[in-house]
C-alpha positions, 0 to 999 in steps of 0.5 A: 676068491670065489668058490665054484660048485658043479652041477650033479647027476642024480644017479651020482647024488644017490651015492653021496655021504653026507660030507659030500652032499654038504660039500656040493649043496650046502654054503655053510660059511657065506657071511663074513664081517668086512669081506664080500663071499661069493659062490659061482653055480654052474646050475644055472650059472647063479652067483650067490654071495654076501656083504657085511660092511661094519668097518668099511665099504664093500664094492662088488668086485670078483676075478673077472676071469671067472665070469668072462666080462668086463665088469660084474653086471655086464651081462648079469642081474642081481637081486639084494635082500638085507637080512641085517641091519639098516644099509645102503647100497649105491649103484653107479652112484645112486644110494638106496637105503635098504632095511630088514627084509627090503630088497634091491634089484640092479639090472644089467649094465651098471658098472659100480655096486658098493655095499654100506652099513648105517651103523657098526653095532648092527651092520647091514647083511646084504645076501644077493643072487645073480643070474645071466641077463639079456636084457636091461631092466631098471634098478627097483627097491621093494619093501616087505610091504610092497611085496604083495603077501601070500598067506599059505598053509595051516596051524594043523599041518604045521606049515602056516606061512607068508610068502613076499614075492619081490622080483617076479613076473606078474603085477606088482612085481620087480621085472627081471630077465630070468631071476625070481626072488622072495621071502618066506616067513613061518608063523610062530609054533610052525616048522614045515615049509613046502610040504608037500614037496614038489620039484621044477624041472624048468627051474633050480633054486637057492634057499637061504635059511635065516632068523634061526636061534643059535641052538635051532637047525632045518632039516632040509630035505633034497634029493628025488622023491624016490631018493630023498636025502637031508641036510642039517642047516643052520642060521645064515646057511644056504643051499642050492637045489637042482631043478631034479631035486625037491627042496623042502625043510623042518625046523627045530623052531620057526625060521624064515627063508629067502628063495631065488629062482632061475631057469627056462621061466619065471612062473611062480606056479610051475611046479610038479607036485608030489603026493606024500604017497610017493615020497621015499 
């Protein structure tokens, strides 16, 4: 059964306690062995999900009444990133081997998507984000080496990191209707991501944090710049970030996160910076 998350007004979020913040914005139980887990967000109509096929293959199927179409990708596109062991994604009979931190984009109109692991000892852990689509782009795979790494930050600011853009509008990027997707890896000894913070009122975002140690956490910062809140996030948990909210975090150690965006445009650099002096 697909979970539903509804859009929230920033004036209402100011009054949320920790439990309500977690209920509305945190996807806590996202990975389950041999199950398809899906969350429908009314913020830009994302569907966020996972498939961890260990003892059986998993087909991308949901209650079609939830999306009002004849099959999942009839009017949608999807980006898939593997955060586990080696596996295969089959799209209408065509198989694509997907290793760790590799990405597969599947365009609108593909009728059958099947997830499979190469081995039971280290099953693949497929994380995906799907958005509405108005045009069909071809299915494309990208390795991390093909994702045009961009090195940012410094050890002095504890935010030295590498951004890998897989699905994006630009040279070398996988073309899509509106989905933008990639991975950011923090270098060893660095804990901050995306600070100084920003918003982009034209796009919302979803963060999946992973590669945290068992006892590690990330304090994810959210809220309006003058009304910040935080959520404690653990390994392989995800956050829905509305367009009006900052989205930044600091961990108890270095970590990796997958980011996905959707909205009015696909321009990665389109953001409204927030000066440190303006954060409250």
